[in-house]
PLY file of the C-alpha trace (Angstrom):
ply
format ascii 1.0
element vertex 107
property float x
property float y
property float z
element edge 106
property int vertex1
property int vertex2
end_header
-16.97 4.77 -24.21
-16.16 3.28 -27.55
-16.07 -0.45 -28.06
-12.29 -0.44 -28.55
-11.74 1.26 -25.19
-14.10 -1.17 -23.46
-12.24 -4.14 -24.95
-8.90 -2.65 -23.90
-9.99 -2.23 -20.28
-11.68 -5.64 -20.23
-8.48 -7.38 -21.36
-6.34 -5.39 -18.90
-8.65 -6.31 -16.01
-8.83 -9.93 -17.09
-5.03 -10.11 -17.13
-4.87 -9.35 -13.42
-6.07 -11.45 -10.55
-8.73 -9.21 -8.98
-9.20 -11.21 -5.72
-5.46 -11.20 -5.05
-5.31 -7.45 -5.63
-8.29 -6.90 -3.33
-6.72 -9.02 -0.59
-3.40 -7.22 -1.09
-4.97 -3.79 -0.81
-6.99 -4.86 2.21
-3.97 -6.47 3.85
-1.93 -3.37 3.15
-4.62 -0.94 4.22
-5.18 -2.47 7.65
-1.70 -1.56 9.01
-2.17 2.00 7.76
-5.51 2.35 9.55
-4.19 0.80 12.76
-1.14 3.09 12.79
-3.29 6.16 12.19
-5.77 5.11 14.90
-3.08 5.31 17.57
-1.61 8.64 16.41
-2.22 12.06 17.86
-2.31 15.21 15.77
1.44 15.87 15.81
2.28 12.30 14.88
0.18 11.79 11.75
3.03 11.82 9.23
5.09 9.43 11.35
2.11 7.12 11.76
1.33 7.27 8.04
4.94 6.42 7.24
5.07 3.46 9.61
1.66 2.18 8.57
2.29 2.50 4.83
5.65 0.74 5.03
4.02 -2.05 7.06
1.27 -2.14 4.42
3.86 -2.48 1.67
5.42 -5.35 3.55
2.06 -7.09 4.03
1.01 -6.57 0.42
4.30 -7.84 -0.97
4.14 -10.87 1.34
0.65 -11.66 0.03
1.86 -11.22 -3.54
4.84 -13.51 -2.94
2.81 -16.23 -1.22
0.13 -16.25 -3.91
2.72 -16.23 -6.69
1.33 -13.13 -8.36
3.09 -12.32 -11.64
5.15 -9.14 -11.65
4.99 -8.03 -15.25
1.48 -8.43 -16.59
-0.19 -5.71 -18.56
-2.37 -4.60 -15.67
-2.24 -3.60 -12.03
-0.76 -6.32 -9.80
-0.34 -6.72 -6.03
3.32 -5.83 -6.56
2.18 -2.47 -7.91
0.00 -1.99 -4.83
2.99 -2.74 -2.60
5.00 -0.17 -4.51
2.30 2.45 -3.98
2.27 1.75 -0.23
6.08 1.97 -0.12
6.07 5.24 -2.06
3.53 6.75 0.34
5.45 5.43 3.35
8.82 6.78 2.30
7.30 10.09 1.22
5.61 10.53 4.59
8.84 9.47 6.30
10.75 12.26 4.58
8.23 14.81 5.81
7.97 13.46 9.38
10.28 14.92 11.99
12.42 12.57 14.09
10.76 13.91 17.25
7.30 12.87 16.04
8.55 9.32 15.36
10.06 9.14 18.86
6.81 10.43 20.40
4.80 7.90 18.39
6.76 5.05 19.98
6.63 6.73 23.40
10.38 7.24 23.65
10.35 10.99 24.13
0 1
1 2
2 3
3 4
4 5
5 6
6 7
7 8
8 9
9 10
10 11
11 12
12 13
13 14
14 15
15 16
16 17
17 18
18 19
19 20
20 21
21 22
22 23
23 24
24 25
25 26
26 27
27 28
28 29
29 30
30 31
31 32
32 33
33 34
34 35
35 36
36 37
37 38
38 39
39 40
40 41
41 42
42 43
43 44
44 45
45 46
46 47
47 48
48 49
49 50
50 51
51 52
52 53
53 54
54 55
55 56
56 57
57 58
58 59
59 60
60 61
61 62
62 63
63 64
64 65
65 66
66 67
67 68
68 69
69 70
70 71
71 72
72 73
73 74
74 75
75 76
76 77
77 78
78 79
79 80
80 81
81 82
82 83
83 84
84 85
85 86
86 87
87 88
88 89
89 90
90 91
91 92
92 93
93 94
94 95
95 96
96 97
97 98
98 99
99 100
100 101
101 102
102 103
103 104
104 105
105 106
């Protein structure tokens, strides 16, 4: 990599709070893993949807409590929450209503 590219990435990474992002991703990833652990084969998209939306909620709560800035030049915990929400809503559109009901044991 050229020196200009290295400087660019170094300043972008320095503009973000790496520990807050790591905690946000970890806090958001745990609900996804827990939801997937309790899912059977026919319920994976429903579990991914529920877990990712819960992960988005956890990550945005961490970002709000820590006071993470929203519009820096780099990747922020708010961006991580948006990624979790995008995955959750995308999986929710694919999941059938029956699989969601079976995941909660209502059918």
